[in-house]
C-alpha positions as CSV (number, residue, x, y, z in Angstrom):
1,M,29.9,-11.7,16.6
2,K,29.4,-13.7,19.8
3,T,26.8,-16.4,19.8
4,K,24.6,-14.7,22.4
5,N,24.6,-11.5,20.2
6,L,23.5,-13.6,17.2
7,I,20.7,-15.1,19.2
8,L,19.5,-11.8,20.5
9,V,19.7,-10.2,17.0
10,A,17.7,-13.1,15.6
11,L,15.2,-12.9,18.4
12,F,14.5,-9.2,17.8
13,T,14.3,-9.8,14.0
14,A,11.7,-12.5,14.7
15,L,9.8,-10.2,17.2
16,T,9.7,-7.4,14.6
17,A,8.3,-9.8,12.0
18,V,5.7,-11.0,14.4
19,G,4.9,-7.4,15.4
20,A,4.0,-6.7,11.7
21,F,1.0,-9.0,12.1
22,I,-0.2,-7.7,15.4
23,R,-2.0,-4.6,14.1
24,I,-4.9,-2.3,14.6
25,P,-6.3,-1.1,11.3
26,V,-6.2,2.7,10.8
27,P,-6.4,4.5,7.5
28,V,-3.3,4.7,5.3
29,V,-0.6,3.6,7.8
30,P,-1.3,0.5,9.7
31,F,-0.7,0.6,13.5
32,T,1.5,-2.4,14.4
33,L,3.8,-3.6,17.1
34,Q,6.9,-3.4,14.8
35,F,7.7,0.0,16.4
36,L,7.7,-1.4,19.9
37,F,10.1,-4.3,19.0
38,T,12.5,-2.1,17.0
39,M,12.7,0.4,19.9
40,L,13.3,-2.5,22.4
41,A,16.0,-3.8,20.0
42,G,17.9,-0.5,20.2
43,L,17.3,-0.1,24.0
44,L,18.3,-3.6,25.0
45,L,20.9,-4.5,22.4
46,G,22.5,-1.1,21.8
47,G,22.6,0.9,18.6
48,T,24.6,-1.4,16.4
49,L,23.0,-4.7,17.3
50,G,19.5,-3.2,17.4
51,A,19.9,-1.7,14.0
52,T,21.4,-5.0,12.7
53,S,18.3,-6.9,13.9
54,V,16.0,-4.5,12.0
55,L,18.3,-4.6,8.9
56,V,18.1,-8.4,8.9
57,Y,14.3,-8.0,9.1
58,I,14.4,-5.7,6.1
59,I,16.6,-7.9,4.0
60,L,14.4,-11.0,4.8
61,G,11.4,-9.0,3.6
62,L,13.0,-7.7,0.5
63,L,14.2,-11.3,-0.4
64,G,10.5,-12.3,-0.5
65,L,9.6,-13.6,3.0
66,P,6.2,-12.1,3.8
67,V,7.3,-10.4,7.0
68,F,6.1,-6.9,6.2
69,T,2.5,-5.9,7.0
70,S,1.5,-6.4,3.4
71,G,3.8,-9.2,2.3
72,G,7.4,-9.0,1.1
73,G,9.6,-8.9,-2.0
74,I,11.8,-6.4,-3.7
75,G,8.8,-4.6,-5.1
76,Y,7.9,-3.6,-1.5
77,I,10.3,-0.6,-1.8
78,F,7.5,1.0,-4.0
79,Q,5.0,0.8,-1.2
80,P,4.4,4.2,0.2
81,T,4.8,2.9,3.8
82,F,8.3,1.4,3.2
83,G,9.9,4.6,4.5
84,Y,8.6,3.7,8.0
85,I,10.5,0.5,7.8
86,I,13.7,2.3,6.8
87,G,13.0,4.7,9.8
88,F,12.8,1.7,12.1
89,C,16.4,0.7,11.3
90,I,17.7,4.3,11.8
91,A,15.7,4.8,14.9
92,A,16.9,1.5,16.5
93,Y,20.5,2.7,16.0
94,V,19.9,6.2,17.4
95,T,17.7,5.0,20.3
96,G,20.3,2.4,21.3
97,K,23.2,4.9,21.2
98,I,21.3,7.5,23.3
99,A,19.9,5.0,25.8
100,N,23.2,3.2,26.4
101,K,25.5,6.2,27.0
102,T,25.2,5.2,30.6
103,E,25.5,1.8,32.2
104,N,22.1,2.0,33.9
105,P,20.0,4.4,31.9
106,S,17.2,6.2,33.7
107,Y,13.5,5.9,32.7
108,K,13.7,9.5,31.5
109,R,16.7,8.7,29.2
110,L,15.0,5.6,27.8
111,L,11.7,7.6,27.1
112,A,13.6,10.5,25.5
113,A,15.5,8.0,23.3
114,N,12.2,6.4,22.2
115,L,10.6,9.8,21.5
116,I,13.6,10.8,19.3
117,G,13.3,7.4,17.6
118,L,9.6,8.1,17.0
119,L,10.5,11.4,15.3
120,I,13.0,9.6,13.1
121,V,10.5,6.9,12.1
122,Y,7.8,9.5,11.3
123,A,10.2,11.8,9.4
124,A,11.5,9.0,7.2
125,G,8.0,7.5,6.8
126,M,6.3,10.7,5.8
127,L,9.0,11.8,3.5
128,Y,9.1,8.5,1.7
129,Y,5.3,8.3,1.6
130,W,5.2,11.8,-0.1
131,A,8.0,10.9,-2.5
132,I,6.5,7.6,-3.6
133,S,3.0,9.1,-3.9
134,T,4.2,12.0,-5.9
135,F,6.9,10.6,-8.1
136,Y,6.1,6.9,-8.5
137,L,2.4,6.6,-8.1
138,G,1.7,10.0,-9.6
139,T,-1.2,10.6,-7.2
140,G,0.4,13.3,-5.1
141,I,-0.6,14.0,-1.6
142,G,-1.1,17.4,0.1
143,L,1.0,18.2,3.1
144,W,-2.0,18.6,5.4
145,T,-3.4,15.2,4.2
146,L,0.0,13.6,4.7
147,F,0.3,15.1,8.1
148,L,-3.2,14.0,9.1
149,Y,-3.1,10.4,7.9
150,C,0.6,9.6,8.3
151,F,1.2,11.4,11.7
152,V,-1.9,12.6,13.6
153,L,-3.9,9.4,13.3
154,A,-1.0,7.1,14.1
155,V,1.2,8.9,16.6
156,P,-0.9,8.6,19.8
157,G,-0.6,4.8,19.8
158,D,3.2,5.0,19.1
159,I,3.7,7.5,21.9
160,L,2.0,4.9,24.2
161,L,4.4,2.3,22.8
162,C,7.4,4.6,23.6
163,V,6.3,4.6,27.2
164,V,5.7,0.8,27.2
165,A,9.2,0.2,25.7
166,A,10.9,2.5,28.2
167,V,9.1,0.7,31.1
168,L,10.0,-2.7,29.7
169,A,13.6,-1.7,29.0
170,K,14.1,-0.3,32.5
171,R,13.2,-3.7,33.9
172,L,14.9,-5.8,31.3
173,I,18.3,-4.1,31.0
174,P,19.5,-5.2,34.5
175,I,18.3,-8.7,33.8
176,L,20.0,-9.0,30.4
177,R,23.2,-7.5,31.7
178,G,23.2,-9.7,34.8
179,R,22.7,-12.8,32.7
180,F,24.7,-12.0,29.6
181,G,27.1,-9.3,30.7
182,S,27.5,-6.3,28.5
183,I,25.6,-7.0,25.2
184,T,25.3,-3.6,23.7
185,A,27.3,-2.7,20.6
């Protein structure tokens, strides 16, 4: 991997970690800026490098660095919200692949890629939340309650972040490509 790509991957890994601590408390699933930075990673770095930055973030957290919203360590996989973190990695990859199919993606393409990424994050997060609650914690959660707390209450803010990420990416892609050449992978 080229030095510039390593630096950009490390930058987005750090931004995602910082984004975990910029949060607005809502019930059950905390609203953070992790989603914004993982989407920007995919949009600006491309699918492979964007997902790599999120994967490094996950590995650092599982190794014990307190980079997740509630700490870190291997035991974090038993947190009901860990599925959202897995979704961030998948979404960064998919978002990057969709957005970077063209050299100069339109705002509409960037926003569509983000919204698809949003669906991936919520699908992974809600499925994982249900599975951990039901099979590990033994508390179970009804589908309506899951939908209400893990989607309805949190999604409006993340839709706003999709728009913000698309606007930022539309302005930053030409700058990054002008300075660094093609960086997407």
